N, C-alpha and C positions, 0 to 999 in steps of 0.2 A: 417451235416451242418459244414462249415468252422469256426475256432475260429474267432473273430473280427479281430484280428492282421494279418490274412491272406487274408482278403477281398480286392478285387478291386473294386471301387465305381466311377461311371460317374457321374459328375454333370452337371446342365446347367441351364440357366435361360434366360428369355427376360428382356428388360430393367426395367419392373416393379419389378422383383425378384432378379437382379443381386446383390443387397447388402445383402439380406438374404442368397444368394447361396454362396456368399464368406464367411459369416460368418460360415455357415455350413461347408464348404470346411476347412476353418482354425481350427474348432472345431475337426474335423475329422483327420487333419494332425497329423502323429505320432503315430495314434492309429489303423490305417488299413494300408495294405500293399502298397496301391498304390491309387491315387485320379487321375482321368481323367477329365479334366475341359473342356467341350465342348463350354465354352462361355454362354452368352456374357460378356463383362467386362466394360460396360459404360452405362449411363442414355439415351444414343442415341437410339431412337425409332427402333426397331426391330420387326420382326413377330417370335411369340413363336413358331410355328410348326417346323420351321428350327431346333431350338435347341432341342426341345422334340424329334424329328427324330433322331437327332444325339446322343442324350442319350439313347433311346430305341434300336438302331442299335448296341451300343457298348454291351448293355445286349444281343440281339438275336443273336450276333456274338460270344459271349463267352468272348469277352475282358474285360467285368467287370461283376462282380456278381450282382451287385445292381446298379440302376439308380436313382437319384434324380433330378427332374426338378421343377423349381420355376417360376410362373408367378403371375399375379396379383390376380387370383382367384383359380388357379389350374385345372379348370374343361377343359379348351380347350387343355391344354398339355395331360391330361389323354386320351381325345378322340383321339389325335393325335398318343401317344404313343401306344395306342390300336390297330392302324391301322398295325403295324409292326408284322409280323408273329412270333409267340413264345414269344411273349410279353404279360405281363398282367400288367396293370398299375392302380393304385388306388389313388384317392384323399382322403387325410387323413387330418383331422382337430382336431383330439386329440389323446391321447394316445389308447384309445379304438379301434378307427377305424384302427389304425396302426397295432395293435396286430390281429385285427381280418382280413385286408388284407393279413397279412402273414400266421396265422395259418389255415384259412378257405379257402383262394384262391390262396395261394402261389404266391402271386403278387412279381415281381421283381424291378418293377419302381414304385416309390413313387413321387407323385405330391403335391405340396403346393401351398397355395395362400398368398402371401406376404400381400395382402390386408386384411386376415382374421386372421391371427396369427403372433406374434412375435417371436423373436430369441429364448427365453428361452423355450418357448412351442415347437418350431420346434426342438429343441436339444432333447426334449424328446420324440418327435415322431419318429424323425431319429434313435435316440438309440433304440427304441423298435422295429422299422421296420427292422433294420439289425441285431438285435440278437435273433429274434422270427423264428420259423420253423413250416412248415406243416407237421405232422407226422399223424394225425388221418386218419384211413382207409377211413371213410366216406367223409372227405374232400378231400382226394387223388384223389377218384373215381370221385367226382364232378368236380375236376380240369381238369381230363382227358375228361371229357364230354365238358368243356369250350374249350379245345384244339381242340377237333374233329370239332367244329363248325367254325374254322378259315377259312377266304377266303383268297384267292390268286388271282391277285398278289397283292404285297404292293402298295398302293397309294403313288406317288411321288408329292412333293410340289416344286413350283419354288422358286429360292432363293431370298433373300430380294433384292428389287431393291435398287440402290443409291437414296438418300434422295432428290437429285436434280431433280429426274425424276418422282417423284410421283405427280400427278396432282391433286391439291386440288379443282382446279376451281376458286380459288382466287389469284390475283396478291399481290406484296407486298403492293402496292399502296393501293389496296381494304382494305386489312388489316388494313393498317395505318389510312385508313378514318373510317373503322368501330370502330377501337379502340377510335378514336377521339370522335365519335359520343356516344359510351357508356360512356366515362368519363365524356362528357357534360351532359348526362342525369342523371348521378350520382350525378354530381356537383348541379344541379338544385335541387336535392332532398337533399342535405347537405351532401353527402357521397363522400369521395375521396379514390383513390386507394393508398395502401401501396406499397413500393417497391416489395412485393412477389404478388401484384395483388389483395389483400384481401381488400374488401370493409372496409373503416375505417371512424367513424364519423369525420366530420369536427370539428376541434378544436375549430374554432371560435364560433360554436354554443354552446360549453360548457362554455369556459372562457371569458365570457361577464363581470363578475364582481368579485371583490375581494373575496365575500363571495358567497355562494352557492346559485344557482338559484333554488328555489322550486316552481313548477308549472307543471300542467298537460302535457303541450306540452313537457317537458322534457322528460317524461317517454314515452310518444307517439313515441319519437325519438328512445327510445330504442327498441320499438316494430317494428319500420321501420329497424333496424338494427337485426331483429331477435330473440330479447328476447322475449320468450312466457310467461313466467311466474314471478312474483315478490311475493316472500315470505314476510308474514306479521303474527307477534306473537300478541297475544292477549293482550291488554293492553294499546296500544298507541293511540287509537282513530281512528274512522273511518268514522266519520261523512263528509259528502260532497266530497266524492270520486267519480269523474267521472267514469260512469259505464264502458266506453272502457276500462279504467285503471283497474278498480275492476275486470274485467273478467281475469286479468293475475296476480291476487294475490291468493297464497295458504293462507288460514286464518288457524293458527297452534296453538294447545294447546297439549304439549308433557310433560309437567312437572308432575312429579310423585304424586303430591297430586292433581290433577284434580279431580273435582267433577263432579257428572251428571248434578248439575246445571251449572258448566263450559261449560261443551260440549253442554247443551241445548242453552245456550245464545251465544256460538260460532256459532252454527248452524242458531239460528235466524238472528245474524248479516250477516252470509254468505247469507242467503235467501234474506234478505232485500236489501242487497248492491250488490248481484248478483256476488259473488267472484267465482272464478273457482273452489275451492275445500276447504274443510276443512281436516285438517292433524290431526289424533287424535290416540291415543294408540290403539292397537288391540282389547282389551276388549271394547272399546267403538265405534267399528266400526257399531256394529248392531243398537246401540242407534242412532249414527249419521245419518245412512241409514233411519232409520225411522223418524227422525225428519225433513229431508231434502226430504222425498218422494213427487214426483210430481213438484220439483224444478228442474233447470238446474245445480245446485251444485253437484260436485262429491265429494266422500269420499276417501281419501288418509290416508294410514296406513305404519306404519313402521314395518320390519321383522329383527329378529336379533339384535333388537335395546337395548343399543347404542353400546355394546362391540364387536359384530359379532362373538364372540366365540361359536357359536352354530354348531351343526352337519348339514352338507347340506341337510340331509332328514329331519331334524325339521324345517329347513328355508322354505323346499319346501311346508311342511304340513302346516306350519304357514300362507304361502302366500294363498294356496289353501283356507284354513278355512277363511281367511279375506275375499277374493273374495267372496265366498259363503254368507259371512255376508253382502255385499254390497260395499266393496272396490272396486275402479277402477283404483286406482293407488298404486304402492307397492314401498317403499323407503326401499332397503335392504342393511344391512352393511356386507361388506365382513369379512372374517376370516382373520384379520390382522397378527396374529401370523403365520399363515400357509404361507401366502404370503412371510413374512419375512423369514421364514424358507426354502423358495425355492419349496414348494410344489404346484407348480402351477396346477397339475392335480386336487389337493383337492379344489383348489379356483375356478377353472373353473367349477366343479360340484356344488360347492356352488352358484355360480352366475346362472349357466343353470338351475337348479332345480327351482329357483325362476322365471326365464324367460320364462321357459315353461309352470308354473303354470299361468303366466300372458297371455302368448300366447293362452292358452285353455280358460281363463276366459275374453279375450278381455280386458285386463287391461294394464297399463303402467308400464314397470319395470325401476326403477333407481337404480343405484348402488352406495352407499357411499363408499368412499375408505380411509376416515379419513387421507387426504394427509399430516396433521401436524405430523404425525408417521411415515413417509415414506421417503425413499431417493427417489431421482429423477428417478433411475431406477427401483425402487420398483412402483412408480406412474405410469410409462410407462408400466410396467408389468401389473398391475391392470387393466389400461385401455385396454390394448391389449385383456386380458382375459375376459373383459367385453364385447368388441367388437365381439369376437369369440363366446361368449355365446348369442350373439344376444339380448343384453340388449338395453333399448331405450335411456337412459341418464347414464352417469356418474356424480357423485355429490362429491363436494370436502370434505364435513365434516358433522357430525351428530349435530354440535352445542353443544354437550357435551364432546369433545374432549380437548385437550390441545391448539388448535389454529383453526381458521377457514381459509376462502379463501384468496389466495394471487393471485395477477395477474400474477405471474411467475407459479404458480401451474395450473391457468385456461388456460393459454397459452400452457403450456406443455401438458395438457389433451387434449386441443382442436387439437392440431397437430396429435395427435395419432387417434382420432376419428373420426374427421370432416370428412373425405373421406368416412366414412361408413354411413353417415347419422345420426350419434348418438350425441345427445346433451350434452351440458356441463351444469351442475346447480353448480352456485357458492354460497356457504352458509356458514354463521358465520363470523362474525367480520364485516360485512358491515353496517356501521353505518351513511353514509353521500352520498349524491348525487355524490361527487367526487369518494368515493369508488366504486359505482355503476358503474359509467362512466369507470373506470379503467377496471373493470371485463368484460364489454361488450366490450371494446377495444382489450382485451386479447383473446376473443373468447367466452365468456360465452352466453348461449342462454336463461337461466332462472337464476334469481336472488332470493336467499332467504336473507332476511335481518329483525331483530328485529325491525328496523327502518323505515321499507318500507313506512309506512304511513308518515313518515315526508319526504319522497323522492316524494312520488306521490301526496300526498294532495296539494290542491293548489287553490281549488274553492273560498277560503276567502282570500288566502294569495298573497301577491303581491311580485315582484322581489326585493330583497334586493340589494341595487345598493352600489357603494362607498359613 
C-alpha cells in the first residue's frame, strides 16, 4: 500500500454534501499527493449519480487511488458507484465501518452522508479509510469472489438537466398562491413564518401585558408549536393543572437524599394528575414502576448521571438494567471530557450503546450534553454524534452543572438535529413563562423547568395586566 503522501484521491458531492466535501478536501490538502475535485461546488440542486459516477470512474481508470463521495445519506452514491466495473464502494458512518470496508472488502470508494455525520467524525472516517489495507488471505479470497460477479456493461446516467427545464407541474403563480394560503392558515393558528421559513409564535400572543401571563392556554400554545413535554420538579404544587397540560409534564425527583416516601408521593401525584412520566434515579426505577403499574404514566431515569464520566459499556448496561426494571425513557449524560479531548469515536460509542439499549427495549433515548461546559463547536459535535448514534432527543443540561438552557444553545442544537427528526429538550434555569417562550422560539420541543407549574398552572389564576 502507498504511503498517505503518495495517494491521489478523487472527491465529489451533490448539493447536500458539497460543504462537507470541501472540508474533507481542505483537510487532505498538503497531506496527499493529489486531490481531484469532481464537483459540485454550490448548493444548487443537482443529481448525485452524475458526481458519484465521476468519482468512481477516476478510481476504476487508475487515475485515483481512492474516491470519496458525499451526499445527504450516502446510500444512493454507494449504489451508483458500485455499478462501475472494478469499483467497490462502501457507505461508512463510523470508524469501525470504515476500517471494515478496507480490511475486509478492499473498498476504494467511500461514501458519506452529510445528514448523518459531522466534519469531525468525517475526518476520522476518511483517515481510517485511506490508511487501512486489505491483507488477510481469507478477505482477499472473498474480494476476488465479489469481483467475479461483476456485470458488464456499466450503466450510463443522463446529465443533470438545466434547472429551467425541470417540470414541477406548478407555475410560479401556483407556488405564490399556495404559499399565501399556507401563511393564511398559519396566521389563523397564531403562527407566523420567520425569514428562514420556520414557524414562529406570533409575538402578540405573548406580549400582551407588562407582566407574565400565566394560564393554561399559554402552554397549549407551546404544544401547538411542537413542545411535547414540560419538566416539573416536585415541591412547587400541582393542584388544578388541566389534564391536557399535565400530560406534557415530566414529574421529577433526582435529589440525592430522596427517600422511598418521596418516590411514592411523586408517583401518587403523577397517577392522580396524569403526568407523562416520573423521572427518578436508577435505584428507584423498580419502585416507581411498581407504584405506577396499571397507569399510563411512564418511568424515566438517568444514566451516567450527573458527570457522564463513565465507561460506555457501563452506561449501556445501566440503561439495559433500567429498562428491565421498568424505565421507558433514558436520559444519559455524554462523556464531556472525551468530547473536549477530541475523542469523537468514544463519545459516539458512549451514545450509541445507550441508544441501542433503548431501541431493543422500546424506550426513548435522550442525550444530555451539558452545554454550559462546551464551546459552540463542541455543542455541534455532540449533537452530530447524537444524531449519528440515532438518539431521540438532545438535552441542554442535567440541572446539576454550572448553567442551564440558553436560547442560543437551543437554537444551535436545533439547527444541527431538526432535519433528522430529533427533538431538543431545554432544561435548567427556566424560571418563567418568558424564559420558556424564548426556548420554544429557539427550537425547543420539550421544556424542563423547576418552575413549570408556575408556568402551566392557571385554573385558579387570572391574567395579570397592567
